[in-house]
N, C-alpha and C positions, 0 to 999 in steps of 0.2 A: 405683442408676442408675450406669453406667460413663461416665466422660469420659475422652476421649482427645485430648491436645494435641499437634499435630504438632510442637512444638517439643521433646517428651520424647524419650528415647533410642530408643524404638521407631520414631521416625520422624526420627531426627538428619539423615538425608541429604537428606530430602525438602524441608525448609522452610530450606534455606540461601539466601542471597542469590539473587534470581531468575536472575541471570546464570549461577550455576552449574548449572542445568538447561534451559538453552536448547535447542532442537531444531536440526536441520539446516535449511538454506534449504528454503523450500517450493517445490517444482518448478511448482507451479500459481500461484505469484504471480510474474506476468510484469512486468518492470520495464523502464522505457525511460528513457534519458538525452535531455535536451532542452536545447539552448542555441542562442544567437544574439543578435540586436539586437531592436529595438523591436516588430517583428510576432511574433517569439517571445516577448517579454516580455508582449505582449498589451496593445493600447490600446483596446480596445472597451468600451463602457458595460456594467456588470455589472447585468443585468436581474433581475426577480423569478424567471424560469424557470431562471435560473442558479445560484441560492443553495441549491439542494437537489440532492443527488448520492447516487447508490447508494454505499453504504460499500464496496462492493467495488472502488471506484476511490479510491486513497489518493495522496497527494502526501508525499514526504519533505522538511521545511522544510531550505531550504539558507541560511537566514538565523536568526538567533537573535531570539527575542522579536519575531516577525513575525506580526502578527493573533494574539497569544497563543500562538504555535506556537514551541517551543523548537528550537533547531539540531539537526537529526538525528532528529528524532521524525516518525513516520507520522501523518497526519491526513487526515480526509474532504477530499477534492479540490474544496473550495469556492473560487472564485477571489477575489483573484488568487493565482496558483501560483508566480511567479516572484519578485516583491519588492514592496514597498509603493507603489512608483511605477507598477506594471503595472494591467491591467484585465483583461478577458476576452480569452483568446488562443487559438491553434489547439490548444494542448495539453488544455484543458479539453474540447472535444468529441471530441478523439482519444480520450481515455481513456474517456469516457462511452460512445462508439461501440462501443469495444472490449468493454466489459462487456455492453453489450446484445446484441451480436452473437455474442459466444463462449459457450462451455459455462459454466453457472452455477457451475462448481466453479473456474473461473478468476478471479482477482483481479487488478487491474492497478495499477501504482504508477509514478509519474513522478518525476524528479528534475530540476528546472528552474534553470538558471543562465543569465540574459539581462541584456543592458545596452544601453538605447536608444541608438542612435547610434554604437555601437562598431565599429571596424574588427576584421578578424580577428586583428589582432595583440594584441587584448585577452585573446585564449586562448593567448598565449604565456606561459611560466611560467619565472622570475618575470616579472611585466608591467613593460614598459619604463617606467620613471618618467619620462623625457623625455616619451614619449607622453602619460602620465597627467597630467603637468603643464600640459599645453595643452588640457586638456578644461575643460568648465564645472564649476561647484560641484555641480550636482545628479548629475552623472557620477561624480564623485569620491565622492559620497555612496553611490551604489550599490555602487561598487567596495570602498568601505571595509565596507559591510554584508557583503560577500562575503569579508571578511578580508584585503582589499587584494590578493588574488590569486584572481580568479574562476576560472580553469582549475584551480588546486589546490583549490578549494573544490568544483568539480564531481569531481574525482577523489577527495577525500575522502569525499564524500557517495555517490558510486558504489560505493566499496569497502563503506561501511556498508550500503547497500541490499542488496549481495550476500550480507550476513549473513542477510537475510530472504528473499530470493528470487532469480530468474535474470533477468539482463539480457538482454533479447531484441533491442533495438535502439537506434539513436540516431535522433533526429528534429533538424532543424536547419533554421533560418531566420535567414540573414545575408547580407550582400553589398551592400545599398544603399550603405553609406558606401563601398565598395571598388569601386564601379562602373566607374571608369576604369582599375582595375590589372588587367593581363592576366595578371599572376601569381597572382592570386587562387585559381584552381582548384587550383593546385599547393600553396598555402599551407594550404587547407582540408584537402588530402590529408595533409600534415604534421602537422596537428592532430589528425586522426583517427587516424593512424599511433600518434602519442604516446599518444593516449587509450588506445586498444587496449592497448598495453604497459604503461601506468601504472596502468591499473585491473585489468589481467589479463583481459581479454575474448577470446572465440574471435576468431581472426585473420578469419573470414567473416562477423563481425557486420554486418548491414545498416545502411546509413546512408541515411536519407530527407531529400533536401533540397527544400524547397518555393520553388516560383517567386514571384515578386513579380507585384502586379496588371498585367495587360496594358496597362491605359489609366491607370497611375499615372505620377507624375512620376519615377519610378526605373525605369521599365520596360526601359530599357537594360541593367540588372543581369542580366535574363535571358539575354543573350547569355553572360555567364560562367556562371551556374548551369546552363545546358544543356550545358556542357562538363565538368561534374563527373563523368557516368558514364564519359568517357574516363580518369578516373584511377583508376578501380578498378572491378572487376566487382561490388563490394559496394555501389556507389552507385547510389541510385535517385531518380527525379525526383517531384514530387508537382506536379501541374499546378494553375495559378491560372486556367485559362482561364473566362471568364464570370463571374467573381468581381469585378465591376465596381462594387460598391456601396462607395465608398471614403470616408475623413474627408476634412476640408477640406482638408488638406495633399496630398491624393491620393497618400499614401505608404503609409498603413494601411488594412486591411479594415474595413468596419463591424462591428458586433457579430453579425449575421447571417451576414457573410463569414467572421469567425472560426469560427462553429459549423459552416459548410458545408465551410471548409478542413480544420478539424480531422476532419471525417468523412471527407474525401478522404485525409488522412494514413492514418487507420485503414484505410480499404479498401485503400491501397496495401500496408499492414504485412501485411493478412490475404492479399493476393494472393501476395505474396513468401514469407512464411513458411508458409502453408498449414497441413499437417499438425503443424507444430512448434508450433502453437497449441491443439493438443487436451490435454486434461487428462492427466496422468500418474498412474497408480495408486500410491498412497502407503501406507505403514504407519506406525502411531503406536505409542508405548510401551505396554507392558502387554497391550492387546488391540485388534482390529481395529475396535471399535466405539468406539474413542474419537474425539471431533472432530477433524476436520483443519483447520476454520476456522469462524470465527463470524461472519465478514464477509458471508456470504451473507444474513443476517438483518439485520433494521432495527436501528440502534444503540440501545442501552439509553438511556432517560431517566433515571429514578432507580430506586434499589433494584434489583429484578431482574424480568425477565420470564422464561417459561420454556417449555420444551417437554419431553414424556416420551415414550420411545420403547417400542415393542413390536412386534417383527417381525424378520425377517431383515435383516442388514446389507446396504446395497447400495453404500455408500461415496460417495453421491451428494451428501450435504449434511452440515452440521455436526451436525445432530441424526442422527447415524447411529444404526442400531438394534441392540439385542442379538441376538448370533447364537443364544441360547437361545430362538428364537421359539415352541416348544410350551409352554415355561414361562412366557412372558410373555404370551400369547395372551389370558388372562383377566383380565389387570392392569387395575385402575381408577386413575384419577387425578383430582385435584381441584386447583384453583388457590385459594389462600387468601391473595390480596392482593399488591400490587404490590412488596413487599419480601421475597417468598419465591419459592421455585422450588416447583414443584408436587409433592405428596406423590404417592409411587407405592407400590403395594402388589401383590405377587406371589409366591405360594407361600411363605409363612412369612417373608416379607422386607418391611419397610415403611421407605421413605425418607421421613422426614418434613419438614415445612416448613422450610426454611433461612431463618435471619435474618440479614440483611447489615448490618454496621454499617462504619464508616470504618476499623476496625481489625481486625475480625474477621468470619468466616462461621462459623456454628454449623448443623451439620446433624444432626438426630436420625436415628438408624437403629435399628431395632427387629428383632431376628433370632430365630427360634424355635429356632435351633441355631448353633453358632460357625461363622462364614463369613469368607471373605475380603471387605475393602471396598477400592476403589479409588476415589481422588479425584485429579482433575487440574484445573487452572487454564490457560486459553489466553488469550494476547492477541488483540486484535482481528484481527491477522495471521494467527492460527492457530498461533502458536508456543506450546509449552509452557513456562510459566515456574514451575509448582508441580506436584509430585504426591506421593501417597503410596500405599503398597500394604501392608494389614497385616490380620491375623487380629483379629476382634472375638468377643467371647464371646456366648453366647445372652443375650437379653433386652435392656433399653433401653440405648443407647449415644449418646454425642454426640461429634461430631468438631468439634473447635474449629480452625479454620483461622486462624492469624493472619496478617494481611494488611499489617502496617505497612511491610515492606520493598518492597511494590509500588507502583510510581508510580501517580498518579492516572490513571484512565482506565476503558475498557470491557473487561470480560473475559467469558470463558465458563467456566463451572464444569460439570464432569461428575462425578456421583457413581454408582458401580456397586456394588450388593451382591447377591451371588447372581445371581439373574434379573431383578432389578429395576434399572432405570437412569433417571436424571433429569438432565436439562441445564439450564441457565439462563444468561441474559445478565445480567450484575451490573455495577455501577457504581461504582467505588472513588473517593470524593470526600472531601476534608479541608477 
């Protein structure tokens, strides 16, 4: 039996640190920046229905060690999304509605920075220390969690998010604290202009501002909010009409109000962006049947769950199929346990049961003649983090994929040998 270790010279380039083989940003990963004060932070009670989410909807943690999430990492968008002081907010059902309504190839990510009770000046940079010193302890706590500069944290995380996808828009909910400030609309425009420049966004990126409750104690704020479209052709309003189920202070929406308001944000985004939200055809390294994303499937629990493909590629999902449809049409597959990908056989090629451990993945490959074998590992966001492409000799072979340099998390592995191909979701845990 021939064993091939990806750390050997044959695969020297393939298993360097994951960062060395990152792919380009995924045009089908749509990202939105979200910022504001308490209603954007979310003040709704998080209920059972809110605790599960389609993994196509992700949040980039803007705070370190937040509900077990590390700063700058993508996670399933389970609330709270802004910070430890927040609850259910409009961003939650904004993202959920988009992944429900858009093409299944589209994934949605949000980057949320919000501070309850803040003025728009909290998004100046550097933050005015005199302003900060006048605030309550809990307010200073939130600012500290954002590195002492909420605007800079938003910019830094937005730049990081751009490495993975495309920023499509900005959603905004703030103004209650500045209700009496007639200059507020212009101040918001200045923050927008600075954000566009500092993050490197398109100059026409849309900005969606939500109204406050019509029957709430801060209803006068809407006088300012409704002036925002006068500041820029890129500014749009999201109506709060009819959302009158409020909290006891009559400032914040109820949990159901946040769900409905989030849907309104999403509907407005879909109305404004239209065809710009359709999926873009993409190509992946080595062959067109490499998976573009694993996030349209359920997240892995332990070991690996799998799917094997046999038929023409259509590019519609992460388990894209082999272009050699005639060769694979008679292939058979069988699942052999939760810690293995499915075995696949087709015309003298057998990809065996793959064993997953915390340090390595071993994939048996049996060939009736010398053939090229391709292996690729993708992150949950569809970014290729490892790959190999090499000739294997006839007979029994084992690909030993060393994974110690991969961060803990969910991944997709794709193995292609001749006309046979198998893919699997795997969980790296230590």
